[in-house]
C-alpha positions in Angstrom: 102.4 110.4 76.1 106.4 108.9 76.5 108.9 111.2 75.3 110.3 109.9 71.8 107.3 108.2 71.0 106.5 108.2 67.0 103.2 110.0 66.2 101.0 109.5 63.2 98.7 112.3 61.9 94.8 110.4 60.9 92.9 112.5 58.6 89.4 112.1 58.3 86.1 113.3 56.6 83.1 113.4 58.5 79.3 114.1 57.6 77.9 117.7 59.0 76.0 116.0 61.8 78.6 113.6 63.0 81.4 116.9 63.3 78.7 118.6 64.9 78.0 116.0 67.1 82.1 115.6 68.1 82.1 119.4 68.3 79.4 119.4 71.0 80.9 116.3 73.1 84.2 118.0 73.1 83.2 121.4 74.1 81.4 119.5 77.2 84.2 118.1 78.6 86.6 121.3 77.6 88.8 119.8 74.8 89.8 120.4 71.4 88.2 118.6 68.9 91.8 117.3 68.0 91.7 116.1 71.8 88.2 114.5 71.8 88.7 112.5 68.5 91.9 110.9 69.7 90.2 110.0 72.7 87.2 108.8 70.8 89.7 106.5 68.4 91.6 105.7 71.4 88.5 103.8 72.9 86.9 102.8 69.6 90.4 100.8 69.2 90.6 99.7 72.7 87.4 98.3 72.7 87.6 96.0 70.0 91.1 94.7 70.6 91.9 91.5 71.3 91.6 91.0 75.1 93.8 87.6 74.9 96.9 90.1 74.0 96.4 92.2 77.2 99.2 91.7 79.4 96.0 91.8 82.4 94.3 88.8 81.5 97.4 86.7 81.3 98.0 87.4 85.1 98.1 84.3 87.3 96.5 83.6 90.7 98.9 84.7 93.7 98.8 82.5 97.2 98.4 84.8 99.8 99.4 84.1 103.5 96.1 85.0 105.0 93.2 82.6 104.6 90.1 84.4 104.4 86.8 82.9 103.5 84.5 84.6 100.6 82.0 86.0 103.4 85.0 87.6 105.4 86.8 89.6 102.6 84.7 92.8 103.0 85.7 93.3 106.5 89.6 91.9 105.6 89.8 94.8 103.0 88.1 97.5 104.7 89.0 97.1 108.2 90.1 99.9 109.9 
């Protein structure tokens, strides 16, 4: 997280079974319940985000100097 970033507190209620699942997963990943819940919420919101707004999907193709056919790509990328 960047210094100076404003944070918000989110509070919710879980059914007992959902809470126990969260606790078990948090323990298995050596995370606090707070960190596990934060990670779950980030994953959920990212998975439902509109990818058209993601800068990664707005990249334009780049022309490279080397012309390589697709069947030569592995050799070109991993040559030693």
